[in-house]
C-alpha positions in Angstrom: 19.5 -17.5 -0.1 17.0 -19.4 2.1 14.2 -16.9 3.0 12.0 -19.4 4.8 11.5 -18.4 8.5 9.0 -19.2 11.3 6.0 -17.0 11.6 7.0 -15.2 14.8 10.5 -14.5 13.3 8.8 -13.1 10.2 6.9 -10.4 12.0 9.0 -9.8 15.1 10.5 -6.4 14.0 7.2 -4.8 12.9 6.7 -1.9 15.3 3.8 0.3 16.5 3.2 3.1 14.0 4.6 1.2 10.9 2.9 1.4 7.5 1.7 -2.0 6.3 0.3 -3.1 2.9 -1.8 -6.2 3.3 -3.0 -8.1 0.2 -6.4 -9.6 -0.3 -9.7 -8.6 -2.0 -12.6 -9.0 0.5 -10.1 -11.3 2.3 -9.7 -13.5 -0.8 -5.9 -14.0 -0.9 -5.3 -12.3 2.5 -2.4 -13.6 4.6 -4.7 -14.6 7.5 -2.0 -16.3 9.6 0.4 -13.4 9.3 -2.4 -11.0 10.4 -3.1 -13.3 13.4 0.6 -13.2 14.3 0.5 -9.4 14.2 -2.4 -9.3 16.5 -0.7 -11.8 18.9 2.3 -9.5 18.9 0.2 -6.6 20.0 1.1 -4.1 17.2 -1.0 -0.9 17.2 -1.2 2.5 15.5 -0.8 1.0 12.1 -1.1 2.9 8.9 -2.8 0.3 6.7 -2.9 0.2 2.9 -5.4 -2.4 1.7 -8.0 -2.4 -1.1 -10.7 -3.1 1.5 -11.0 -4.3 5.1 -12.6 -7.7 4.5 -15.2 -8.5 7.2 -14.9 -8.0 10.9 -13.5 -11.5 11.4 -11.5 -11.9 8.2 -8.5 -10.3 6.4 -7.3 -6.9 7.6 -10.7 -6.4 9.1 -9.4 -8.2 12.2 -7.0 -5.3 12.7 -9.8 -2.8 12.3 -12.1 -4.5 14.7 -9.4 -4.5 17.4 -8.8 -0.8 16.8 -5.1 -1.4 15.8 -5.3 0.9 12.7 -4.9 4.7 13.0 -4.9 5.5 9.3 -6.4 3.5 6.4 -6.1 3.9 2.6 -8.7 1.7 0.9 -10.9 1.6 -2.2 -14.0 0.5 -0.4 -15.1 -0.4 3.1 -18.7 -1.5 2.5 -18.2 -5.2 3.6 -17.0 -4.2 7.1 -19.5 -2.1 9.0 -17.0 -1.5 11.8 -14.7 0.3 9.4 -17.5 2.6 8.5 -18.5 3.2 12.1 -14.9 4.1 13.1 -14.6 6.5 10.1 -17.9 8.2 10.9 -17.1 8.5 14.6 -13.6 9.9 13.8 -11.9 7.0 15.5 -9.9 6.0 12.4 -8.6 8.3 9.7 -9.9 6.7 6.4 -8.9 7.9 3.0 -11.0 6.4 0.3 -9.1 6.0 -3.0 -10.6 4.8 -6.3 -9.5 1.2 -6.8 -7.5 1.7 -10.0 -5.9 4.8 -8.6 -4.9 2.8 -5.4 -3.3 0.1 -7.5 -1.4 2.6 -9.6 -0.2 4.6 -6.6 1.2 1.4 -5.1 2.8 0.5 -8.5 4.3 4.0 -8.7 5.8 3.5 -5.3 7.3 0.1 -6.2 8.7 1.2 -9.5 10.2 4.5 -8.5 7.8 6.8 -10.2 7.1 10.3 -8.8 3.4 10.0 -9.5 0.9 9.8 -12.4 -1.9 11.8 -13.9 -5.5 10.6 -14.0 -8.9 12.0 -14.8 -10.5 9.8 -12.2 -11.8 11.9 -9.4 -11.7 15.3 -11.1 -14.7 17.3 -10.0 -15.4 15.1 -7.0 -14.3 15.0 -3.3 -11.3 12.9 -4.4 -9.6 16.0 -5.8 -9.5 17.9 -2.5 -6.0 18.9 -1.6 -4.5 17.5 -4.8 -2.6 19.3 -7.5 -4.3 19.6 -10.9 -2.4 19.6 -14.2 -3.8 20.4 -17.6 -2.4 18.5 -20.6 -3.7 19.2 -24.1 -6.7 20.9 -22.6 -7.6 18.0 -20.3 -7.5 18.4 -16.6 -5.9 15.7 -14.5 -5.2 15.0 -10.8 -1.6 14.3 -9.8 -1.6 11.2 -7.7 1.4 10.4 -5.6 3.1 7.1 -4.9 2.3 4.9 -1.9 5.0 2.8 -0.1 5.2 0.8 3.1 7.5 -0.4 5.7 6.2 -4.0 5.3 4.0 -5.8 2.8 2.1 -8.9 4.1 0.9 -11.1 1.2 -0.3 -14.6 0.5 0.8 -17.0 -2.2 -0.3 -20.5 -3.2 3.3 -21.6 -3.7 6.8 -20.2 -2.9 10.3 -21.6 -3.3 13.0 -21.0 -0.7 14.3 -18.1 -2.8 10.9 -16.3 -2.5 9.7 -16.8 -6.1 5.9 -16.8 -5.8 2.9 -18.3 -7.6 -0.6 -17.1 -6.9 -3.8 -19.1 -7.6 -6.5 -17.3 -9.7 -7.8 -14.0 -8.3 -5.8 -14.3 -5.1 -3.1 -12.4 -6.9 -5.1 -9.2 -6.8 -3.0 -6.4 -5.2 -0.2 -8.8 -3.9 2.1 -8.5 -6.9 2.3 -4.7 -6.8 2.5 -4.6 -3.0 5.5 -6.9 -3.0 7.4 -4.2 -5.0 6.4 -1.2 -2.9 7.5 -2.2 0.6 10.9 -2.1 2.3 10.3 -5.7 3.5 7.9 -8.2 1.9 6.7 -11.1 4.0 4.8 -14.0 2.3 2.5 -16.6 3.8 2.6 -19.5 1.3 0.3 -22.5 1.3 3.1 -24.6 0.0 6.9 -24.1 0.1 9.0 -26.1 -2.4 12.7 -26.4 -3.1 14.5 -24.0 -5.5 14.1 -25.1 -9.1 10.7 -26.8 -8.5 8.7 -23.8 -9.9 8.9 -23.4 -13.6 10.3 -19.8 -14.2 7.6 -19.2 -16.8 4.9 -19.5 -14.1 6.5 -17.2 -11.5 4.2 -14.3 -10.8 6.4 -12.4 -8.3 10.2 -12.9 -8.5 12.1 -13.6 -5.3 14.0 -10.3 -5.7 10.9 -8.6 -4.2 10.5 -11.0 -1.3 12.4 -10.9 2.0 10.7 -13.6 4.1 8.6 -16.7 3.5 6.4 -18.4 6.0 5.2 -22.0 5.3 1.5 -21.5 6.0 0.9 -25.2 5.7 3.2 -25.8 8.7 1.5 -23.1 10.9 -1.4 -24.2 13.2 -4.6 -22.2 13.1 
């Protein structure tokens, strides 16, 4: 199956109010051109799941700065002052999640788990509203899965079946996000023919990918 499409085709069915996972760590590995296409399409009222919000002008921070996000799940927001301002002013609903917990909640969503137990956050503000479970005398928080309508991620290389290769730390959250969304859309720096990627070097199998955009062929 050839999953390569144009960038406008890739995002055309994303609607106001959808839940999006967007890869990148401080915008490293963020699908910048897909984010720009979303902005051009005029999407708003997004529920965004992202480890952070980059800077005002990079990564998912571009959505924050334009006030297109109504709810944010993130592990930290310190690199984007606008996110902090919107949170403090009550303009955007921000739920801060410990980074390991965020990754595991996404993984749980992708792999069909009902949740997991962790000591992280016990006795802090993180535990508010969450169920506690004691196992062998140790108190844990029950953390629930996170899923999305769409995952927007970046890869260094993709074949036409959607098998992906990341470069270095750009992998970050992208691999688990690809598994936890109904539709995964990839911006790849390079698209190659099927069979050109050694199966031993595939990081995300094409079974998790629905659409591939050739980022090298997109202007901007």
